[in-house]
N, C-alpha and C positions, 0 to 999 in steps of 0.2 A: 607230148613231153614238154615240160616247162624247165627252162634254164634261167637262172637269175644271176646277172653279173652287175657289179657296181661300175659306173662309168668313171670312178675316181682312180687316178693313176694311169699307168700304161698297160696294166694287165688285160684290160678289155681289148685294146688295140692289138696286143701281142697274141692273144687267143684267137682273135678274128683272123690274123694273118697265118697262124699255124694250122687252123682248122677251118678253112673257107667253106667247107660243105655244111658246117653247123649254121652258118650265117647266110648262105646263098638263097635259100627258100624259106625264110622264116619271117615272122612279123615281130618287130620290136615295139614294145609298149613302154613309152616313157611316162612314168607316173607323174601326175600333177601334184602340186603342193597340197598338204592337208589343210582343211578349213580350221579356223580357230576353235570351233566347237569340238572337233575331233581331238585336237591337241589338248584341250582342257579335260576332255573325257579320259584320255590316256594318262595324263598326269594325275588325275583324280583316282584312277585305279591303282597307281603305284604309290602315290603320296598319301592317299586317303587311308590306307591300311598301315602306313608307317607311323611309328610312335614318335611324335614331336611334342615337346613341352610348350604348348601354346593354346590359345582359345580356339574353338571351332571356326570363328570368324577369320582369325589370322591364317589358319590352315586353308580355308577356302580362298582367301586372297593369294596365298602362295601358289595354289593350284592354278588359279587364273593367270597369275604372273608368269608361270612357267610357259603356258601356251602363248602368252604375249611376247615373251622373250624369243621364242622360236620364230614367231611372225616377224619380229624386228630383224632377226638375223637374215631371214629371207629377203626383206626389203633392202637391207644394207648390201646383201650379195648382188642385187641388181645394180645398185649404184657403183659398187666395186667393178662390176663387169663393164659398165659404161666408161668409167675412168681409166681402168687398167687393161681392159680387153682380155681379162683372165677369168675363167670360170671357177667358181667355188661351189661345190655340190653340197647342198643341205638335204640330207636324207632322213627318213624315219629312224634309221639306226643312229644318226647323230643326235636326234632328239631323245631317244632312249638312253644313249650314253650320257647326255646332259642330266637326265633325271637320276641315273645311277651315280654319277659323280656327286650330285647334291647329297644323295643319301649317304654316300661314303664319307664326304667331308663333314656332314652333320654328325 
């Protein structure tokens, strides 16, 4: 059985305290950050099919830039943790939301 919970907010901690048997004999797999190539591939799949009024070169740069933006957010998140001692979670869902927001604003 696979259960997936987001560590963002207090729901994970609340569920763990309400249902300790779910978490007592399980393994938790914290996912590692995506490599830049994977980020570019994902944005390419979503933006590549999206109709944008630009040249193919500009569209390719946009796809690369989206992957780079997510990488920058991850590195700034580490600096923020060092300075403020607060975690900010950057997840694949936040990356997909970023791409969807771009498409909506466009």
